[in-house]
C-alpha positions, 0 to 999 in steps of 0.5 A: 143235932136234929134232922128236919122235914119241911112242912109249910112255906110261903115264900112271899111271907118269910119269917126271920124270927130269931135271925133264923131262915124261913125253913127253921122258923117255929111251927106257928110261922109260915114255914116249919120243920118237924124234927126227929132225934139225931141218928148217928148211923144215918150220917156215917159217910164223909163230911161231903156226903153228909152236907150233900144230902142236906144241900140237895133238899135245899136245892129242891126248895129253892128251885135250883137257886144255889146261892140261896141254898148255900145261904140256908146251909150256912145258917143250918151249920151255925145252928147245928154244927154240920161242918167240922173244924177241918172241913167247912162250907168253903171246902164243900163248895170247892168239892162240889165244883171239882166233882162236877155238881156245880158249874159257873154260869156266864160272865157273872160266874154265878154257881148253878147246878150242873147236869150231874146234880140234876141227875142226882136230884131225880135219883133222890126223888125216885128213891124217896118215892120208892121208899114210901112205896116199900113202907106201904107194901102196895103195888108192883109193875106187872100186868095180870095178863099171862102169855107171851110177854116181857117179864119171865115168872116162876110159873111154867106151862106146856109149850105151844106153837108160837111160844118163844124158845128163849123162855124154855124151862130147861130143867122141867123139859129134860125131866119130862123127857126122862119120864116119858122116854126113859134115861137110856134112850134119851129123846125130846119131843114137843110134848115134853117141852115146858116154858116159863110164863111171862107178863105183858109190860105194856108201853105207855105214853104219858103226859104229866100236867102240873098246876103252877098257878098262884094257889100252889103256894097260898095258905102257907102250904108249899104244894109245888115242891112235892109236885115237881119232886114226883115229876122228877121221880116219875121221869127217872123211873121211865127213862131208866126202867121203862125206856120204851115208855114216853113222858111229856111234862106240861105246866099250866097257869094262864097258858100252858107250855111244855118243859123238859126233864132237866127244867124240873128242879127250877120249876116255880109258881107264878102269879097265874090263874088256872087255865086247865083247858090250855093244859089239856089241849096241849096234852092232847096235841102231844099225845096225838104225835105219839104212835103208841096206842096206850096214852094217858094224862095225869094232872096235879092241881089244887084248884078249879079252872079259873081261866080260858083264852078266847081269841087273843084275850083271857077270860078269868073268873076266880070266884066260884065255878064259872059255867063258861070255863067249866063247859070247855073243860068238860068238853075236852074231858069227853073228847079225851074219852072218845080218843081213849085217853084217860085222865087221872086227876090228883087233887091236893085240896079237898074243898067241897066245890073242888070235889064237885068239879073233879067228880063231874070232870072225872065222870065226863072222861070216865077217868080217875080221881085221887084226893091226895095229901102232899105226903102221899102224892108220890105213892098215889101217882106211882101206883096209878102209873103201874096199874095203868100199865097193867090195864093196857095191852099192846 
């Protein structure tokens, strides 16, 4: 058996060569898989757990379409014998429903992911990103500022008025008292007291902007799936480990609108232009409502702005860098800078004219830009999020 990792996919040009679904086509096709040798230790759980691993990946690539994912799983089973004689796809579907991963939707009784499956997808995305970070051995989630903070360290210092008493280093304090006053007549003074140093954990309000314009699936490259997986991982990190932080998610095409965390698995690209201005305006509106002083915008995109709205009409220009559109973008970048809202742009394309736009946009905002591959997108975003938490103070 071979375990596959998806590389490229264009849903508008599926390839059914040799009756294989698109994700199993050859490397010359629009969608391909890289295969590695089967590791029996990686699939040592029950048949249900083994199939669930594959099924969760397929759900991500089908944007939560259970029927399509099950069809792909069936094709994989025929090709690689994923099931056993006493446990087939029908048993797997039955168990998915019994365990609350799938539910029947409406009168048509179509299957769709339940809340439990959505949580599982976010957890898996988080594990995947942290696995990449662990391999890279870069970054942590602490500030460089030492003082009265949130996370206790192994470092100690003399007690000062105002320090938190619940951070007293008991052993060192008692040791100092014995040294300074003797063992027989024990006494404890302020000069004996030692406390643990701690790091600040700043609170952060983040808006994540995701480009869903048509270019995110052009040229045989699926760029939207890595983007939404990173968004799912980031949302899971914030809600579980940093609940005082906030994360708002925006998608932008011809227009921009806010989506919920639960909507991320179902996110799809549309036949849209790229209205970066609409996304930035909505992001600023959302951050304006946040009382947290530490605010930032993260933008995942693969192209230049090609659309703005003037009144009720759209002005669009997909060719070259349009001065009218760029002027609106740069003006918002400057406005965010004046409001102390840095913008970090994650560009997943490296065309020279795109680099030129991002460089100018980043200078106008005094923000940051990363030219990331799809594989490294998660690491870039997580490390930047952590570095910004180190940068900001309460």
